[in-house]
N, C-alpha and C positions, 0 to 999 in steps of 0.2 A: 513463500507459509501464508495462510488462507490463513483471515481476519480466528475464526476459528482454534483450528489451533492455535493463535496465537492468544487466544485467551488462557486458551489451557494452558498454558506454561508462562504465564507469566501468574494464573488462577483467580481466574474474575470469574466467577459463575457472573451466570448468566441473568439470576434472576435481579442481584442487586442495578444489573444495567436501565438505562432509560427507554422505551419503550422506541422503536424508529420503523418509518414504513416500510415496506418488505423491496422494493426497489427505487430505494431514491434517487433521483437528478439529479445532476451534478451539483444544478441549483440550492440543493440543497443543503448535500455535502459542505458545499463551501458555507453552509449561512451555518450552518453550526460548529467548523471549525474557523472562523469567525467572533464566536465567540467563547472561543479558547476554553471547554468547560472542562474540567478537571480531569488529569489523564484515571482513569479508571484503574487500574496496575495500585498507581504510587500516589498520584493527589496534584501533582505539580501540572503547569494549567500546561494542555495538553496541545501538540501544533500538526496530528492528524485525524481523522478522522476515518469509517467503517463500523460496516453493520452487518450483525455475526443473527446464523439463524438455526436460532432452538427450540428445539420439538417441546420442549413443554412450555417455552418466556415469548412463544414468538420469536420475532426480532428485535435487534437490539441493539443498540450506537454502543459501539465500542472504540472512545478516547484513546488517546497515545499523546504522550510528550516522547519531547528527538529520543530520548535515551532508554525509554520501553519497546520505541522504532526501532530505532539500532538491536536489541534485543531483540524482535521478531520480523527479518524482513521478508517483504512479501516475496510472493513464487511469480517470475517468468512464466507466461501464459505460452512461451515456443521456448527450443530451448537457444542453449546464447548464436550459436554458431549461422541457426535460422534467423534469431534477431540479427545480427550483425547484414549477415545478409538482404537481408532486404533490409533496411539501411542502407545500404554500399551502393542498391538498386538505385530507391527514391532519389539519393544524392548523385548520382549519376544523370541520372531522368531530366530534374530538374536544373543540372549542371554544378551543384555545390558541392562544395570543394569540402571534405571529410576526415578528419586523421583518425582512427584506430586504437588502439592501446588494448593487447589481449599478456592475461600469464605466458602464453604458448610461444607467441607468435612477437610480440615488444609491439610497438608502431610498427602501421600501414600507413600509407597513401601521406606524398605529400600534396 
């Protein structure tokens, strides 16, 4: 789920969130996460931070605690099957032993 969808699902209004850079660098997001601001939805210490882009309020930080993050998991940018193919290719190229588990196939790799 994208951050905007997570905010909607959690009932968080963009107007209540802190302003954020439009495209924060990893270091900026990491620095914010280290501060452990309160979760945007429930107020518990956050464990993850991301940015939502609201047409009326601009870029805003969406901070989520563990429970709120797990209730709104991120969407993979590629299908899981494709992700596993790429992982296997990289593992083979680097001679790294890789063992994966899927609901469909169980454990693969030795």
